C-alpha beads as a LAMMPS data file, in Angstrom:
LAMMPS data file: protein, C-alpha beads

291 atoms
290 bonds

1 atom types
1 bond types

-500.0 500.0 xlo xhi
-500.0 500.0 ylo yhi
-500.0 500.0 zlo zhi

Masses

1 110.0

Atoms # bond

1 1 1 76.086 -36.383 -22.303
2 1 1 76.440 -32.700 -21.561
3 1 1 74.101 -31.891 -24.363
4 1 1 71.519 -34.241 -22.983
5 1 1 71.744 -32.612 -19.512
6 1 1 71.581 -29.197 -21.024
7 1 1 68.515 -30.188 -23.150
8 1 1 66.851 -31.710 -20.067
9 1 1 67.551 -28.549 -18.052
10 1 1 66.204 -26.482 -20.932
11 1 1 62.983 -28.511 -21.160
12 1 1 62.573 -28.301 -17.378
13 1 1 62.997 -24.572 -17.444
14 1 1 60.499 -24.182 -20.342
15 1 1 57.950 -26.497 -18.531
16 1 1 58.364 -24.455 -15.335
17 1 1 57.811 -21.210 -17.383
18 1 1 54.507 -22.359 -18.875
19 1 1 51.209 -21.246 -17.357
20 1 1 47.586 -21.989 -18.146
21 1 1 44.903 -19.380 -17.712
22 1 1 41.152 -20.223 -17.781
23 1 1 38.756 -18.485 -20.110
24 1 1 37.604 -16.066 -17.426
25 1 1 41.058 -15.251 -16.148
26 1 1 43.690 -12.841 -17.266
27 1 1 47.327 -12.597 -16.152
28 1 1 49.018 -9.273 -15.412
29 1 1 52.637 -10.058 -16.194
30 1 1 55.619 -8.220 -14.716
31 1 1 59.071 -8.788 -16.117
32 1 1 61.792 -7.881 -13.562
33 1 1 59.119 -5.949 -11.691
34 1 1 57.938 -3.909 -14.710
35 1 1 54.518 -4.367 -16.197
36 1 1 54.799 -5.632 -19.731
37 1 1 51.446 -7.068 -20.760
38 1 1 48.169 -8.708 -19.822
39 1 1 48.042 -12.199 -21.189
40 1 1 45.465 -15.035 -21.412
41 1 1 43.428 -16.962 -21.631
42 1 1 45.070 -20.292 -22.516
43 1 1 48.835 -21.278 -22.402
44 1 1 51.266 -18.501 -21.839
45 1 1 55.064 -18.432 -21.276
46 1 1 56.601 -16.685 -18.268
47 1 1 60.399 -16.938 -17.953
48 1 1 60.966 -18.476 -14.515
49 1 1 62.904 -16.286 -12.176
50 1 1 62.460 -13.259 -14.381
51 1 1 58.697 -12.751 -14.729
52 1 1 55.700 -12.966 -12.481
53 1 1 51.908 -12.730 -12.960
54 1 1 48.864 -11.678 -11.004
55 1 1 45.738 -13.651 -11.944
56 1 1 42.553 -11.605 -12.122
57 1 1 39.043 -13.020 -12.569
58 1 1 36.787 -11.224 -15.066
59 1 1 33.538 -12.734 -13.671
60 1 1 30.901 -10.747 -11.942
61 1 1 31.424 -10.915 -8.210
62 1 1 28.807 -10.471 -5.475
63 1 1 30.359 -8.440 -2.553
64 1 1 28.365 -8.532 0.730
65 1 1 28.112 -5.062 2.432
66 1 1 27.920 -5.606 6.246
67 1 1 25.014 -4.132 8.081
68 1 1 25.399 -0.484 8.632
69 1 1 23.815 1.760 11.383
70 1 1 22.166 4.656 9.553
71 1 1 20.149 7.652 10.825
72 1 1 17.830 8.831 8.114
73 1 1 16.882 12.436 7.376
74 1 1 13.792 12.235 9.565
75 1 1 15.980 11.088 12.540
76 1 1 15.064 7.372 12.530
77 1 1 17.802 4.893 13.455
78 1 1 17.861 1.834 11.140
79 1 1 20.281 -0.940 10.275
80 1 1 20.757 -1.605 6.603
81 1 1 22.809 -4.182 4.642
82 1 1 23.219 -4.499 0.830
83 1 1 24.988 -6.406 -1.874
84 1 1 27.337 -5.034 -4.609
85 1 1 27.780 -6.714 -7.992
86 1 1 31.014 -5.763 -9.752
87 1 1 33.487 -7.078 -12.300
88 1 1 36.990 -6.140 -13.422
89 1 1 37.170 -4.690 -16.922
90 1 1 40.850 -3.627 -16.974
91 1 1 42.954 -6.095 -14.959
92 1 1 46.100 -4.044 -15.256
93 1 1 44.543 -0.981 -13.565
94 1 1 42.974 -3.069 -10.892
95 1 1 46.297 -4.582 -9.929
96 1 1 48.616 -1.564 -10.462
97 1 1 46.474 1.395 -9.419
98 1 1 45.114 -0.126 -6.144
99 1 1 46.512 -2.552 -3.612
100 1 1 43.365 -4.619 -2.899
101 1 1 40.495 -3.714 -5.063
102 1 1 38.025 -6.086 -3.289
103 1 1 38.719 -4.442 0.112
104 1 1 38.605 -0.986 -1.389
105 1 1 35.277 -1.612 -3.082
106 1 1 33.816 -2.997 0.207
107 1 1 34.840 0.067 2.188
108 1 1 33.697 2.478 -0.442
109 1 1 30.273 0.729 -0.637
110 1 1 29.896 0.987 3.099
111 1 1 30.663 4.701 3.276
112 1 1 28.509 5.467 0.299
113 1 1 25.559 3.448 1.732
114 1 1 25.669 5.418 4.962
115 1 1 25.981 8.833 3.129
116 1 1 23.162 8.160 0.708
117 1 1 20.713 6.712 3.193
118 1 1 21.420 9.454 5.639
119 1 1 19.942 11.923 3.128
120 1 1 16.783 9.926 2.492
121 1 1 13.630 9.642 4.669
122 1 1 12.361 6.401 6.091
123 1 1 9.279 6.205 3.792
124 1 1 11.527 6.748 0.757
125 1 1 13.871 4.045 1.904
126 1 1 10.997 1.539 2.391
127 1 1 8.899 2.393 -0.569
128 1 1 11.319 3.578 -3.296
129 1 1 14.338 1.254 -3.018
130 1 1 14.845 1.153 -6.805
131 1 1 15.671 4.898 -6.828
132 1 1 18.098 4.533 -3.965
133 1 1 19.775 1.536 -5.635
134 1 1 20.279 3.583 -8.720
135 1 1 21.868 6.399 -6.782
136 1 1 24.224 4.035 -4.941
137 1 1 25.220 2.336 -8.201
138 1 1 25.950 5.691 -9.945
139 1 1 28.145 7.016 -7.070
140 1 1 30.087 3.705 -6.593
141 1 1 30.593 3.187 -10.297
142 1 1 32.001 6.677 -10.783
143 1 1 34.498 6.106 -7.927
144 1 1 35.598 2.722 -9.063
145 1 1 35.898 3.510 -12.760
146 1 1 39.565 4.749 -12.411
147 1 1 40.415 1.418 -10.877
148 1 1 39.250 -0.546 -13.907
149 1 1 36.099 -1.870 -12.061
150 1 1 32.534 -1.766 -13.342
151 1 1 29.591 -1.862 -10.892
152 1 1 26.647 -3.668 -12.434
153 1 1 24.219 -3.265 -9.576
154 1 1 23.642 -2.398 -5.867
155 1 1 20.799 -3.805 -4.023
156 1 1 19.578 -2.878 -0.535
157 1 1 18.746 -6.264 0.967
158 1 1 17.269 -5.588 4.425
159 1 1 16.175 -2.693 6.514
160 1 1 15.978 -3.466 10.208
161 1 1 13.744 -1.076 12.086
162 1 1 13.458 -0.567 15.953
163 1 1 10.498 -2.340 17.602
164 1 1 8.937 0.936 18.734
165 1 1 8.915 2.077 15.071
166 1 1 7.453 -1.186 13.825
167 1 1 4.534 -0.839 16.396
168 1 1 3.990 2.816 15.350
169 1 1 3.943 1.859 11.593
170 1 1 1.516 -0.993 12.432
171 1 1 -0.787 1.461 14.257
172 1 1 -0.650 3.847 11.296
173 1 1 -1.501 1.087 8.818
174 1 1 -4.452 -0.032 10.968
175 1 1 -5.751 3.470 11.177
176 1 1 -5.347 3.908 7.503
177 1 1 -7.283 0.695 6.855
178 1 1 -10.083 1.772 9.194
179 1 1 -10.333 5.113 7.369
180 1 1 -10.609 3.430 4.093
181 1 1 -13.280 1.080 5.375
182 1 1 -15.312 4.003 6.772
183 1 1 -14.994 5.932 3.480
184 1 1 -16.083 2.884 1.411
185 1 1 -19.075 2.242 3.727
186 1 1 -20.172 5.907 3.466
187 1 1 -19.944 5.800 -0.314
188 1 1 -22.010 2.597 -0.277
189 1 1 -24.771 4.160 1.835
190 1 1 -24.716 7.183 -0.502
191 1 1 -25.130 5.109 -3.587
192 1 1 -27.746 2.964 -1.875
193 1 1 -29.707 6.086 -0.855
194 1 1 -29.650 7.443 -4.530
195 1 1 -30.897 3.992 -5.778
196 1 1 -33.612 3.836 -3.212
197 1 1 -34.678 7.398 -4.146
198 1 1 -34.822 6.417 -7.858
199 1 1 -36.805 3.307 -6.990
200 1 1 -39.212 5.283 -4.934
201 1 1 -39.872 7.727 -7.754
202 1 1 -40.448 4.839 -10.079
203 1 1 -42.928 3.244 -7.696
204 1 1 -44.764 6.549 -7.115
205 1 1 -45.426 6.806 -10.876
206 1 1 -47.066 3.370 -10.996
207 1 1 -49.116 2.588 -7.759
208 1 1 -49.695 -0.983 -8.757
209 1 1 -45.985 -1.731 -8.702
210 1 1 -45.958 -1.260 -4.950
211 1 1 -48.528 -4.011 -4.643
212 1 1 -46.483 -6.255 -6.891
213 1 1 -43.400 -5.585 -4.842
214 1 1 -45.482 -6.498 -1.685
215 1 1 -46.545 -9.792 -3.219
216 1 1 -42.876 -10.512 -4.162
217 1 1 -41.830 -9.865 -0.560
218 1 1 -44.477 -12.300 0.654
219 1 1 -43.243 -14.944 -1.751
220 1 1 -39.601 -14.455 -0.465
221 1 1 -40.788 -14.810 3.116
222 1 1 -42.802 -17.943 2.351
223 1 1 -39.777 -19.567 0.664
224 1 1 -37.846 -19.601 3.931
225 1 1 -40.175 -22.309 5.367
226 1 1 -40.936 -20.363 8.513
227 1 1 -43.455 -21.741 11.019
228 1 1 -44.982 -18.227 11.336
229 1 1 -45.453 -15.836 8.489
230 1 1 -46.521 -12.180 9.236
231 1 1 -48.405 -10.470 6.450
232 1 1 -48.099 -6.698 6.722
233 1 1 -50.945 -5.021 4.904
234 1 1 -50.288 -1.474 3.618
235 1 1 -52.945 1.071 4.313
236 1 1 -53.004 2.145 0.607
237 1 1 -54.359 -1.341 -0.174
238 1 1 -57.489 -1.118 2.202
239 1 1 -58.195 2.559 1.439
240 1 1 -60.406 1.743 -1.531
241 1 1 -62.362 -0.749 0.449
242 1 1 -63.047 1.745 3.231
243 1 1 -64.244 4.431 0.812
244 1 1 -66.591 1.873 -0.872
245 1 1 -67.987 0.746 2.395
246 1 1 -68.945 4.015 3.965
247 1 1 -69.659 6.051 0.787
248 1 1 -68.940 9.678 0.029
249 1 1 -72.041 11.103 1.869
250 1 1 -70.937 9.654 5.229
251 1 1 -67.589 11.342 4.887
252 1 1 -69.239 14.691 4.305
253 1 1 -71.572 14.096 7.255
254 1 1 -68.716 13.275 9.502
255 1 1 -66.884 16.386 8.340
256 1 1 -70.069 18.503 9.036
257 1 1 -70.490 17.065 12.488
258 1 1 -66.904 17.739 13.332
259 1 1 -67.379 21.321 12.242
260 1 1 -70.560 21.712 14.427
261 1 1 -68.778 20.273 17.457
262 1 1 -65.943 22.716 17.002
263 1 1 -68.387 25.689 16.702
264 1 1 -70.184 24.602 19.919
265 1 1 -67.026 24.639 22.038
266 1 1 -66.640 27.890 24.113
267 1 1 -63.971 30.315 23.163
268 1 1 -60.887 30.198 25.488
269 1 1 -60.287 33.045 27.837
270 1 1 -56.932 34.691 26.998
271 1 1 -56.403 35.670 30.637
272 1 1 -57.115 32.481 32.434
273 1 1 -56.967 30.136 29.442
274 1 1 -60.191 28.540 30.806
275 1 1 -63.422 28.615 28.754
276 1 1 -65.997 31.190 29.497
277 1 1 -69.562 29.841 30.067
278 1 1 -72.377 32.220 29.608
279 1 1 -75.392 31.563 31.889
280 1 1 -78.787 33.176 30.905
281 1 1 -81.282 34.228 33.647
282 1 1 -84.431 32.242 33.743
283 1 1 -87.657 34.009 32.905
284 1 1 -89.570 32.204 35.646
285 1 1 -90.733 34.604 38.454
286 1 1 -88.755 34.658 41.658
287 1 1 -91.695 33.534 43.724
288 1 1 -92.338 30.426 41.616
289 1 1 -88.659 29.663 41.744
290 1 1 -88.671 29.857 45.557
291 1 1 -91.596 27.362 45.594

Bonds

1 1 1 2
2 1 2 3
3 1 3 4
4 1 4 5
5 1 5 6
6 1 6 7
7 1 7 8
8 1 8 9
9 1 9 10
10 1 10 11
11 1 11 12
12 1 12 13
13 1 13 14
14 1 14 15
15 1 15 16
16 1 16 17
17 1 17 18
18 1 18 19
19 1 19 20
20 1 20 21
21 1 21 22
22 1 22 23
23 1 23 24
24 1 24 25
25 1 25 26
26 1 26 27
27 1 27 28
28 1 28 29
29 1 29 30
30 1 30 31
31 1 31 32
32 1 32 33
33 1 33 34
34 1 34 35
35 1 35 36
36 1 36 37
37 1 37 38
38 1 38 39
39 1 39 40
40 1 40 41
41 1 41 42
42 1 42 43
43 1 43 44
44 1 44 45
45 1 45 46
46 1 46 47
47 1 47 48
48 1 48 49
49 1 49 50
50 1 50 51
51 1 51 52
52 1 52 53
53 1 53 54
54 1 54 55
55 1 55 56
56 1 56 57
57 1 57 58
58 1 58 59
59 1 59 60
60 1 60 61
61 1 61 62
62 1 62 63
63 1 63 64
64 1 64 65
65 1 65 66
66 1 66 67
67 1 67 68
68 1 68 69
69 1 69 70
70 1 70 71
71 1 71 72
72 1 72 73
73 1 73 74
74 1 74 75
75 1 75 76
76 1 76 77
77 1 77 78
78 1 78 79
79 1 79 80
80 1 80 81
81 1 81 82
82 1 82 83
83 1 83 84
84 1 84 85
85 1 85 86
86 1 86 87
87 1 87 88
88 1 88 89
89 1 89 90
90 1 90 91
91 1 91 92
92 1 92 93
93 1 93 94
94 1 94 95
95 1 95 96
96 1 96 97
97 1 97 98
98 1 98 99
99 1 99 100
100 1 100 101
101 1 101 102
102 1 102 103
103 1 103 104
104 1 104 105
105 1 105 106
106 1 106 107
107 1 107 108
108 1 108 109
109 1 109 110
110 1 110 111
111 1 111 112
112 1 112 113
113 1 113 114
114 1 114 115
115 1 115 116
116 1 116 117
117 1 117 118
118 1 118 119
119 1 119 120
120 1 120 121
121 1 121 122
122 1 122 123
123 1 123 124
124 1 124 125
125 1 125 126
126 1 126 127
127 1 127 128
128 1 128 129
129 1 129 130
130 1 130 131
131 1 131 132
132 1 132 133
133 1 133 134
134 1 134 135
135 1 135 136
136 1 136 137
137 1 137 138
138 1 138 139
139 1 139 140
140 1 140 141
141 1 141 142
142 1 142 143
143 1 143 144
144 1 144 145
145 1 145 146
146 1 146 147
147 1 147 148
148 1 148 149
149 1 149 150
150 1 150 151
151 1 151 152
152 1 152 153
153 1 153 154
154 1 154 155
155 1 155 156
156 1 156 157
157 1 157 158
158 1 158 159
159 1 159 160
160 1 160 161
161 1 161 162
162 1 162 163
163 1 163 164
164 1 164 165
165 1 165 166
166 1 166 167
167 1 167 168
168 1 168 169
169 1 169 170
170 1 170 171
171 1 171 172
172 1 172 173
173 1 173 174
174 1 174 175
175 1 175 176
176 1 176 177
177 1 177 178
178 1 178 179
179 1 179 180
180 1 180 181
181 1 181 182
182 1 182 183
183 1 183 184
184 1 184 185
185 1 185 186
186 1 186 187
187 1 187 188
188 1 188 189
189 1 189 190
190 1 190 191
191 1 191 192
192 1 192 193
193 1 193 194
194 1 194 195
195 1 195 196
196 1 196 197
197 1 197 198
198 1 198 199
199 1 199 200
200 1 200 201
201 1 201 202
202 1 202 203
203 1 203 204
204 1 204 205
205 1 205 206
206 1 206 207
207 1 207 208
208 1 208 209
209 1 209 210
210 1 210 211
211 1 211 212
212 1 212 213
213 1 213 214
214 1 214 215
215 1 215 216
216 1 216 217
217 1 217 218
218 1 218 219
219 1 219 220
220 1 220 221
221 1 221 222
222 1 222 223
223 1 223 224
224 1 224 225
225 1 225 226
226 1 226 227
227 1 227 228
228 1 228 229
229 1 229 230
230 1 230 231
231 1 231 232
232 1 232 233
233 1 233 234
234 1 234 235
235 1 235 236
236 1 236 237
237 1 237 238
238 1 238 239
239 1 239 240
240 1 240 241
241 1 241 242
242 1 242 243
243 1 243 244
244 1 244 245
245 1 245 246
246 1 246 247
247 1 247 248
248 1 248 249
249 1 249 250
250 1 250 251
251 1 251 252
252 1 252 253
253 1 253 254
254 1 254 255
255 1 255 256
256 1 256 257
257 1 257 258
258 1 258 259
259 1 259 260
260 1 260 261
261 1 261 262
262 1 262 263
263 1 263 264
264 1 264 265
265 1 265 266
266 1 266 267
267 1 267 268
268 1 268 269
269 1 269 270
270 1 270 271
271 1 271 272
272 1 272 273
273 1 273 274
274 1 274 275
275 1 275 276
276 1 276 277
277 1 277 278
278 1 278 279
279 1 279 280
280 1 280 281
281 1 281 282
282 1 282 283
283 1 283 284
284 1 284 285
285 1 285 286
286 1 286 287
287 1 287 288
288 1 288 289
289 1 289 290
290 1 290 291
């Protein structure tokens, strides 16, 4: 009977000393307060009353960094929050060397975030987050390496700007868009002018091409089904008809008459700017003139 009781007690003690650790868990075992080994996963034996263990997860953990008030290098006050991805690589050091590694990593990430972002400008923070994330990861990983913790990534999630800064940035972006629009419009006008100049040179070489272009314009106007169609007639088209109607002699006569009229005009007086008129005395005797 005593043997049965002793066996039952022994089985109970063995059953109480057995522990099961999952695949992603490790047990840091202390025997009478002294670290002896890191065990797991699976079934392990811990002498009840003599040995204890601390379970440590080896999975990657996402640690949220609370929003931090940061003043950037260009004196802009922003509120930034981030997330830290970390995992325990050496369970014994994470338990023995530091009291609470999760809390320690959280505090280290907050202070590092404020220090790094305080040395960066606002434009760099908004446009080059990958670079800042790399700097944060490197600094935090170096500090947590003695604790047996590996930092896989640090990501800046959100940057909260003041309302006045948002409005200023919106005005800046609007002005930049207007500048680009004006530059593009000016470039378009420049290219159009060059193209028109080339087209004018081509039309000048072949006078008949201008008439063809005129007819094409008339066809385009007629295709719109307008009730009134205006036909502009270029002067170059009727010049030939005018020359044939009046002849070359008439042109010379007109030029000659214009020359005679110009010669008959009196010369202007440079003093009074009025024409001088010469009056010749009549050869009729004075007596006859009195009659």
